[in-house]
C-alpha distance (Angstrom), angle and dihedral (degrees) to the residues before:
residue distance angle dihedral
M1 . . .
G2 3.80 . .
V3 3.78 123.7 .
N4 3.78 120.7 -138.5
T5 3.77 114.6 -119.3
P6 3.85 120.7 -132.2
V7 3.80 89.1 -105.9
E8 3.82 91.5 53.3
L9 3.79 91.7 47.0
Q10 3.80 91.1 49.5
S11 3.79 90.3 48.0
G12 3.80 91.0 50.9
T13 3.79 91.7 49.5
G14 3.80 91.0 49.4
E15 3.80 91.1 50.6
R16 3.82 91.9 51.3
K17 3.80 90.3 50.4
R18 3.80 90.2 49.3
V19 3.81 91.7 51.2
R20 3.82 91.2 49.2
T21 3.80 90.4 49.7
N22 3.81 91.2 49.2
R23 3.79 91.4 49.2
S24 3.79 91.4 49.7
S25 3.80 95.6 47.2
G26 3.81 92.0 44.1
A27 3.80 91.2 50.6
W28 3.80 93.2 48.3
F29 3.80 92.1 48.0
G30 3.79 90.2 50.2
L31 3.79 92.6 47.2
A32 3.80 92.7 47.4
G33 3.81 91.3 47.9
V34 3.79 96.5 49.6
S35 3.81 90.7 43.9
A36 3.81 90.5 51.3
L37 3.80 92.7 54.7
L38 3.79 94.4 44.0
G39 3.81 91.9 44.8
W40 3.79 91.8 50.2
G41 3.80 90.1 48.7
F42 3.80 90.3 51.5
Y43 3.79 90.6 48.5
E44 3.81 91.8 52.6
F45 3.80 93.2 44.6
A46 3.82 101.0 41.6
D47 3.83 96.7 34.6
P48 3.84 93.6 -151.3
T49 3.81 124.7 -165.3
Y50 3.77 90.0 -111.1
Y51 3.81 101.8 176.4
D52 3.81 94.9 46.2
A53 3.79 103.5 37.1
T54 3.80 115.2 -163.3
S55 3.82 107.7 137.4
V56 3.79 131.4 60.5
G57 3.81 90.3 -105.9
D58 3.80 90.4 53.4
Y59 3.79 92.3 53.6
V60 3.80 91.9 44.7
A61 3.81 89.3 55.5
V62 3.80 91.9 49.1
G63 3.79 92.0 46.2
A64 3.81 92.5 47.6
L65 3.80 93.9 54.7
T66 3.79 91.0 44.2
F67 3.80 90.2 53.0
V68 3.82 92.1 48.7
L69 3.81 92.4 51.8
V70 3.81 95.5 44.2
A71 3.83 91.6 46.2
T72 3.81 88.2 49.4
G73 3.79 89.5 52.0
L74 3.80 93.3 50.4
A75 3.81 91.3 47.5
L76 3.80 92.5 51.0
I77 3.80 92.8 47.5
L78 3.80 90.7 50.6
L79 3.81 89.7 47.8
W80 3.80 89.2 51.9
R81 3.82 89.1 59.2
D82 3.82 90.0 61.1
P83 3.82 106.5 14.1
P84 3.81 124.0 -170.0
V85 3.82 87.8 -130.4
A86 3.80 121.4 27.6
R87 3.82 96.2 -152.5
G88 3.78 112.0 91.0
S89 3.80 92.3 -0.7
V90 3.82 91.0 136.9
F91 3.81 86.8 73.5
L92 3.80 87.9 65.9
L93 3.79 87.0 61.7
F94 3.80 91.5 48.0
A95 3.82 90.6 49.0
G96 3.79 91.0 48.9
V97 3.79 93.7 51.1
G98 3.81 89.8 45.7
A99 3.81 91.7 51.9
V100 3.80 92.4 50.6
A101 3.81 90.6 48.0
E102 3.80 91.1 49.7
G103 3.80 91.2 48.8
L104 3.79 95.0 49.2
G105 3.80 91.1 43.5
N106 3.80 88.9 52.7
L107 3.81 91.4 51.9
L108 3.79 95.9 46.4
E109 3.78 94.6 44.4
D110 3.80 101.2 44.2
A111 3.81 103.0 27.7
F112 3.81 100.0 35.5
D113 3.82 99.2 25.8
I114 3.82 94.0 -125.8
E115 3.80 101.7 156.9
A116 3.81 95.6 -167.1
A117 3.81 88.8 64.0
V118 3.80 88.5 73.7
W119 3.82 87.5 82.1
A120 3.81 90.8 58.5
F121 3.80 89.5 46.2
F122 3.80 97.5 51.3
G123 3.80 95.7 32.3
G124 3.78 92.6 49.8
G125 3.79 91.5 47.4
I126 3.79 92.8 51.5
V127 3.82 92.2 47.6
M128 3.80 91.0 48.6
M129 3.82 94.6 49.7
L130 3.80 95.9 45.0
S131 3.81 92.4 44.9
L132 3.81 92.8 49.1
L133 3.79 89.2 48.4
V134 3.80 93.3 52.2
A135 3.82 93.9 41.6
G136 3.80 91.3 49.8
I137 3.80 94.9 48.6
V138 3.81 93.3 45.4
A139 3.81 91.2 48.6
L140 3.80 92.8 51.2
T141 3.81 92.1 51.0
D142 3.80 92.1 53.1
S143 3.80 122.3 99.8
S144 3.81 93.2 -132.2
P145 3.84 117.0 116.3
R146 3.81 86.4 -128.6
R147 3.80 91.9 61.2
W148 3.81 91.1 105.5
S149 3.79 88.5 76.9
G150 3.80 83.8 82.3
L151 3.81 89.3 72.9
F152 3.80 91.0 64.3
L153 3.79 91.1 49.2
L154 3.80 92.7 50.7
F155 3.80 92.4 47.0
A156 3.81 89.3 54.1
V157 3.82 95.5 52.9
P158 3.85 95.6 94.1
G159 3.80 89.1 58.8
G160 3.79 89.6 84.0
M161 3.80 89.3 64.7
L162 3.83 90.9 54.6
G163 3.81 119.1 -150.9
F164 3.80 112.1 85.5
G165 3.81 86.7 -14.0
V166 3.81 86.7 78.4
V167 3.80 88.9 62.0
M168 3.80 91.0 51.1
M169 3.79 90.2 48.8
G170 3.79 91.3 47.2
V171 3.80 92.9 53.9
A172 3.82 90.9 45.0
W173 3.81 92.7 51.8
I174 3.80 93.7 47.7
L175 3.80 91.1 51.1
L176 3.81 92.3 44.7
G177 3.81 90.6 48.7
L178 3.80 89.6 52.6
W179 3.79 91.1 45.3
I180 3.81 91.9 52.0
A181 3.80 96.9 44.2
Y182 3.81 101.7 28.3
Q183 3.79 91.9 133.0
L184 3.81 91.9 61.0
R185 3.80 99.0 86.9
A186 3.79 97.3 -176.2
F187 3.80 90.9 50.9
V188 3.80 92.1 48.3
I189 3.80 92.0 49.9
A190 3.81 91.2 48.8
L191 3.79 91.3 50.8
I192 3.80 93.2 48.5
V193 3.79 91.0 49.7
A194 3.81 90.1 52.6
F195 3.81 94.9 37.8
V196 3.81 99.9 55.6
P197 3.83 98.6 57.1
A198 3.80 91.0 39.1
V199 3.81 92.8 55.7
A200 3.80 92.2 42.0
T201 3.80 90.8 52.8
A202 3.80 93.1 46.2
V203 3.82 93.5 48.9
Y204 3.81 92.1 46.8
L205 3.80 92.6 50.8
Y206 3.79 93.3 44.2
L207 3.80 94.6 49.1
């Protein structure tokens, strides 16, 4: 019976950590994507007074967008730890931090009426969009077979501007989550089950 060498053991440990990171980032992307579509559908259906929250529906809308942005930030930071393409991967970190800043700025400004938080909201959104743009372009110009992940990043760029951009970002994150964790059958099935009614609702409300 063979005995694993220290190098082999270290390699096996590194692979398990990579798989856990991929699972986590894939799950967060999927969660952020589904939440984005459902949140946008709620916004269109309930028509809340988003920028002057007073009712329960208003606060739900604010909280939903905050969750989407923070979940997006966590997913991007986890993806940065084990990026599909090494070149330009630091921009995934920048995009993640920007998304979290935009989400928290959104919460503080619209739910707690802290006007100074608008700088975190707009600044974070700009950082997120520019970083996703650069990361996507750099990924696509790489020779790695995983370079096509850049398409998802580019498709998500309009999400920083909110509005229908949130729907584009939601679809991009669901597809990227599936692309990252495609081997996890239970996770894929769960995402599809959540994705189909979410898209159907969003399309119905939009049309």
